[in-house]
N, C-alpha and C positions, 0 to 999 in steps of 0.2 A: 336204182339203188340209192343214189344221193338223196332223192326225195324221201325215201323210206327212212333213211338214217336221220335226216333233219327232222322229220315228223316224230320219230321216237325220242330224239334228243329234247324235244319240247316237253316231253313227259318225264324224263329222267336226267339227272346231272351227268351221268356217264353210262355208256352201254358196255356190254360184255361180249367179246368175241372169243369163243373157246376153240381149241385146236385138238384134233386127234388124228392118228394115222390109221387109215382104212385097212382092215385085215389084221390089225394088231390089237389084242392077241388073237382076235377072231372077229368076223363080221357079227356074230351073235353078241359078243361083248360090246362091239361098237354100238349096236342098237340099244343095249342096256344103258351105256354111258350117255348116249344122246338123249334118251328119255330122261335121265337125271339132269342133264344140262338144260333141256327145255323146261322141265319142272322147276328148276331153280331160277328160271327167268333169263337165261342167255338169249340175247336177241339175234346173234350171228354165230353160226357154227362153221368153222373152217376145217374141211375134211381134206387131209393130205393123201394123195395117190402115191403110194410108195415107189421109190426109185433107188437103184443100187448105189448111186453116187451122190446122195443128198449132201447139202452144205450145212446140215443142222448139227447141233451139239450131240454129245454122247448118248443121251437118253433117247432122243428122237431118231438118231442114226441107227441105234440098235433096234428100235421099233420098226423102222423101215426094213432092215435086214430080215427080221423075224417074219414080218408080214409077207415078204417076197418068198421066204422059205415055206411059208404056209400056203403058198399058191395064189396070193393076191395079184391081180393084174388090172390093167386099165378097164377092160370090159366088165369084170366082176365089180370093180369099184363104181362104175357108172350104174350098173344094175342095182347095187345096194343104195346108191344115192337116190335113184328114182323111187325106190321103195320107201325110204325114210322121209323123203320130202313129201310124199303123198300122206304119210302118217302125220306130219307136222307142216301143213301148208302155210301157216302163218309165220314160220321161222325163216329167217334169211340163211340160206346155205351157199357157201362158196367152196370152190376147189383150190387147193394149193398143190403145185407139183413142179416138175422141171421140164424144160423145153424138149428134151429128147423124146419124151413120151408123146407130146403133141405132134412132133415131127414124124414119129413112127406111125401114129394113128392117122395122120393127115390133119393139118391145122384147121382147114375149113370144115372138114368132117367132124372133128372133135368139138369145135365151138358150136356148130349147128346142133350136135347131139346134146351137149350139156344145156344148151338153151331149151331144147325140147323137153327136158326133164325138170326144168325150173331152177337150175343153178344160176345165181345172179351175178357172180363175179369169178374171175380167175386171178390167182396170185402165182406168177411164174418168175421167181427171183433171178434166174440165170439168163434172162433175155433182156438186154438193155434196149430202151426204146428205139435207138437209131438202127438196131439190127432186127427190130420186130415189126416192120411195116406190114408184112402179110398177116401176122398175128393180130395187130391192133386193128387193121381194116376188117378182118373177119369178126372180131369182137364188136366193132361198131355196126357192122351189117346186121348182126344177130342180136344186138342190144344186150350183150354180156359185158359187164364192166371189166376193163383191163386195169388191174391194180399193180402199180409198181412200188418199189421201195425207196424211201428217203434214208440214206445212210448218213451218220453224223460227220463223216469225213468230206462230204461234198460241199463245193462252194455254193454261195447263194444263186449264182447263175446256173449251175448244174441242177440245183433243186428245182428252179423254175422250169428248166428244160424238161426234166422228168415229169414234173407236175402237169405239163401241157398234154402229156400222153396218158395220164391217169383218168379214169372214169370212176364215179361212184364214191371213192375214198382213196386215201393214200396210206400205205402201210409204213409207219415210221419206226426206224430202228433206234432203240433207246441208248445203245452204246456200241462200241467196237466189239468184234468177235462174233461168236456163233450163239445160237439159242441155248438156254439152260442155266447160264450163270446169272446171279442176281445183279440187277442194275441199281446203282446208288441214286436215290431220289433226292438230288441236291440242286444247288443253283446252276451248276454246269448243265444238268439235264434241262432245267427250265430255260436256259439260254438256247439250248439246242432246239427245244420245242418251239421257241419263239422264231427261230430261223425257219423252221418248217412252216409255221403259220404264215410267215411273210411270203412264202414261195407259192402258195396255192390257196384257193378259197374252198377247196373240197374238205369234207370231214377228215379228221386225222385219227388213225388207229395206232396206238403205241404198243409195240411188242418187244421181245427180247428182255427177259429178266423181271417181268411183272409176276410176282410169286405170292404175295401176301395181301391181306386186307389193307395194311398200311400203305402198300405200294399203290393200290387202286385209289385210296384216299388222297395220296400225294399228287396224283395226276388228274384227279377230278377238277374240272374247271380249266385245265390246260389242254386236254385233248378230248375227243368225242367218244373214243372207244378204247377200252383196256383189253389187250390180247393176252390170254393166259393159255399156255400150252404144256410145257415140260412139267410144271407143278401138277397138272391134272393127270398126266400119264403116270407119274410117280405115285400119286395118291391111289390111282386105280390099281397099279401093280401091288401096292402094299396093303390096301384096305378094301378094295373092291369098288364097284360102280357107285354104290350108295354114298361112299365117302366124297366122291366128286360133287354130287348134289349138295351135300351138307356144306362143303367148303364154299361152293359158289353162292349159296344162300347167305353165307356169313360176310362175304366181301362188300356187300352194299347195304348191310343191315345197320 
């Protein structure tokens, strides 16, 4: 994964990682949205397997709840991911979810399964590296990147410790709190990103509050990947799948 990101970055000043909740509002709509994302040039697509107790902001939390009510589960999400990755073999697909689902499925079995369908990374925000030995070793065995989060409240020493357990890239949190609220692109954020840079040599993906073209422009040159999630879900809710594609085409134009 790291090699792919580095190669893509040589071609573009910043990459886009887009987020959606599988099964919300339906797998059929997921397919439409992903087609728009790929068509708009998104290099990485982060597919969230819904969980009843997600840590996300209100928009993504409601999407998780609705997806579960609609019958989405881990098996259906894996089946959908297998199908969509075959449709877009040149796009990087990653899963984001919570550790309870891996534990229930079987950690080794889950990692082996996602590798077999071509998922390149896992983002599991509620398992700290020191408690994730089984998970990290399974990812390493099957060559699936284990991506951990850099929060802005961590000390430089803690960031380096987390960075050592990351593979492929690091998911950097732009501010305190949950997803969905806008992040202020200011000197404080720049200083935070600099601390992240000093803690790892891996590519940096910045999420939490990246919502507009101006946000992407502000972090271009500071990080490698802009992560856009809540904004896209709201656009889809209000204007349909095509609006997601139009927006994504605009942010790097």
